[in-house]
C-alpha positions, 0 to 999 in steps of 0.5 A: 657056162649055163645060159643062167649064168650068161644072164648075169654076168657082166660083159666086158667091152673094149673099144679101138681108136674112136674119135674123141666125140664118137669114144664119148658118146659110145661110153655114155651108152654103155654106162646105161647097162648095168651089165656092161663094163667098158674094159678100155680103149686101145689104138690099134688091133695089136694092142686089143690083143695084148690089153684082152690078155691082161684082162683075162689075167685079171679076171675081167675078160674082153667078150665084144670089141667096138671098132670101126671099119677104117678111119685113116689110122686103124683097119678095123677088119684088120683088127678083127681079123688079129683078134678072132685069130687070137681070141675066137670067143671074143665078138667085134661090131664093126660100127661105120660110116661107109655104106660100101657093101663090100666092107660088108663083106670083109668084114663077115670073112674077118669074123665080124659078128655084126657091121652098124651104121653110126648114123643110125645107131641108137642106144638101144640098138646097140646095147641090144646088139652087145648082147646079141653078139656075145649069145652068137647072133648077128647084127647088120643092116638088111638092106646090105644083106643080099647083096653082101651074101650072095657076093660071099657064096658066089665069090667065096675065097675057096673053090665049091670042091674046096669047101666040100672036101672041108665039110666032109671032115664034119661028123654026122652029129656036125652035119645036123648041127651045121644045118641047124645054124644056118636055119638061124637056131641058137644054141638052146633050140640045137640042144632041143631039136638034136636032144643033147645038152646045151654044152654038148651043142656049144662043143659041136658048134665050136667043133663045126666053126674050127673044122671049116676054118671059119672066123664066125658062126656066120661065117660058117653058116656062109661056107656051109652054104657055098658047100651046098649044105645049106638049101636056097643059099642066097635067100635062106642065109639071107633070111637067117641073117636077117632074124638076128639083125636090126630092121632097115 
């Protein structure tokens, strides 16, 4: 898909079991953007999977899922994990009232592309976030990033040796792509830097994410930091995320 096609494509958004008040507020915001289509509202991650499949079959694909971290009935982190395992190309935005940074870590591990506090969220922030995560960006409060990223790098689920072994399966070109991903470069910039086509770049990015068994572009960059591929890991990666996130 070309950039021009993405610019004109309607973005399908699915919500997972928000309270009536929050749901109505979100729906009101989404209707302000003519490029965004509300696809539906489901009860949990398993129902989301089925809804995404049906939507795809009808030619109305879901590009972004909105969910909460935990609301008593739904575990948004688990829902994120289920969705990313089945549909890695679908972006998940986690909305929350809880400032606990451990949820940021869980959300990133699960594959979330963004994490927004409901109390701080404006219409502009939500709409920009939806467009940003579809293009591979990240949406997150910057005040949480250094703590969350430091914990992820130092307390990853696999050892440095294991991560390095995984990274060794990357081709030389894929390592080049991963380094640029770690710099926060977009697919378009990576393509221009390496002198390759945008479609080829997208294939390399997808291969990198798959080979590192990452759940998202951000997660791949964190794995790269754990493996020592990206220098100045903590400050560098946090700075990269900040370039794609809301001021805060």
